[in-house]
C-alpha positions in Angstrom: 0.0 0.1 -0.1 1.3 3.1 -0.9 2.4 5.4 1.8 -0.1 7.9 2.9 -2.8 5.7 2.0 -5.6 4.5 4.5 -6.3 0.9 5.0 -10.2 0.5 4.4 -12.3 -2.4 6.2 -13.2 -5.0 3.9 -16.5 -4.8 2.1 -16.8 -8.6 1.9 -15.9 -9.4 5.3 -19.2 -8.4 7.0 -20.5 -11.3 8.6 -18.2 -12.9 11.4 -18.4 -16.1 9.5 -16.4 -14.5 6.8 -13.3 -14.8 9.0 -13.4 -18.4 7.8 -11.5 -17.2 4.7 -8.8 -16.6 6.3 -8.4 -20.1 8.1 -5.1 -21.5 6.9 -2.3 -19.8 5.2 -4.0 -20.3 2.2 -7.4 -19.3 2.8 -10.4 -21.2 1.4 -7.9 -22.6 -1.0 -5.9 -24.4 1.9 -6.1 -28.1 1.5 -8.8 -29.6 4.5 -5.6 -31.7 5.9 -4.0 -28.7 6.3 -6.9 -26.8 8.0 -7.3 -29.9 10.2 -4.0 -29.7 11.4 -4.2 -26.1 12.4 -7.3 -26.8 14.0 -6.7 -29.9 16.3 -5.2 -28.3 19.5 -6.2 -28.4 22.7 -7.7 -24.7 23.0 -11.2 -23.7 22.7 -10.3 -21.7 19.9 -12.4 -18.9 21.4 -10.3 -16.1 19.8 -11.8 -14.3 16.9 -13.8 -17.1 15.5 -15.5 -17.7 18.7 -16.1 -21.3 20.2 -19.1 -22.1 17.8 -17.2 -21.1 14.8 -14.1 -23.0 15.7 -16.2 -26.2 16.6 -18.3 -25.7 13.3 -15.1 -25.4 11.2 -12.8 -28.1 12.8 -15.7 -30.5 12.2 -16.2 -29.3 8.6 -12.2 -29.4 7.7 -12.2 -33.1 9.4 -15.2 -34.2 7.1 -13.7 -32.6 4.3 -10.3 -34.2 4.9 -12.1 -38.0 5.5 -10.5 -38.1 8.5 -12.0 -41.5 10.3 -13.2 -39.7 13.4 -15.4 -37.4 11.2 -18.6 -38.8 12.3 -18.1 -38.1 16.1 -16.7 -34.6 15.4 -19.7 -34.1 13.7 -22.1 -35.3 16.4 -20.4 -33.1 19.1 -20.2 -30.3 17.0 -24.2 -30.6 16.1 -24.6 -30.4 20.3 -22.2 -27.6 20.7 -23.5 -25.4 17.9 -27.4 -25.5 18.6 -28.8 -22.6 18.8 -26.2 -20.9 16.6 -27.8 -21.1 12.8 -25.1 -20.3 10.6 -22.4 -22.4 12.8 -24.8 -25.6 12.9 -25.5 -24.8 9.1 -21.9 -25.4 8.5 -22.0 -28.6 10.8 -25.1 -29.7 8.4 -23.6 -29.0 5.1 -20.1 -31.1 6.6 -22.0 -33.9 7.3 -24.2 -33.9 3.8 -20.7 -33.4 2.3 -19.6 -36.7 4.2 -22.8 -38.4 3.2 -22.1 -37.2 -0.3 -26.1 -35.5 -0.1 -26.3 -32.9 -2.8 -29.7 -32.3 -2.0 -28.7 -31.6 1.8 -25.7 -29.6 1.1 -27.8 -27.1 -1.0 -30.4 -27.0 1.6 -28.0 -25.0 3.9 -27.7 -22.2 1.4 -31.2 -21.0 2.7 -30.0 -21.0 6.1 -26.7 -18.8 5.0 -29.0 -16.8 2.6 -31.4 -15.9 5.6 -28.2 -14.8 7.7 -26.8 -12.6 4.9 -23.7 -15.0 4.6 -23.2 -14.8 1.2 -19.2 -16.0 1.2 -20.9 -19.4 3.1 -23.8 -19.7 0.2 -21.3 -19.3 -2.4 -18.9 -21.8 -1.0 -22.0 -24.3 -0.5 -22.6 -24.2 -4.2 -18.9 -24.6 -5.0 -18.6 -27.6 -2.6 -22.3 -29.1 -3.9 -20.5 -29.7 -7.3 -22.2 -29.9 -10.9 -23.9 -26.9 -12.3 -24.2 -25.3 -8.9 -20.4 -24.9 -8.8 -20.6 -22.5 -11.6 -23.1 -20.5 -9.9 -21.0 -20.7 -6.5 -17.9 -19.5 -8.5 -19.5 -16.5 -9.9 -20.9 -15.5 -6.6 -17.3 -15.7 -5.2 -16.4 -13.5 -8.0 -18.7 -11.2 -7.4 -17.4 -11.0 -3.6 -13.9 -10.6 -5.0 -12.5 -13.4 -4.0 -10.3 -16.0 -5.4 -11.9 -19.2 -6.7 -12.3 -22.1 -4.8 -10.5 -25.6 -6.2 -13.0 -28.3 -6.7 -13.4 -30.8 -4.2 
């Protein structure tokens, strides 16, 4: 940034869940196993993401990585995130991805949309694959974010 220029808050990162874009050094492009490695520690993750976000994102990363303990993590996450609609939707999406259930994956876009979580809605479409992935990629481009690699 040139000297004398002030940094502006991002117009993209308006929702607390959008901080998830920065999880891992490569943002949403980081390999799921890399994200799991960073999230699997003994802390509560209560920093800037908050415990609900931490638990939901850890469960999703574990599911995307195909970890053998993904089901257990998802069950724990479902209990902990109950009452937090967006974190619960991330957990639901993770379980649907693990089950390879595209219809359930896409059903979470309603929750994300109602909460104004445009990044999570776009991410969901990309993760759902098929024709939805192109719409999700376009939505990410509209948010001025780098494209996500396919699963």
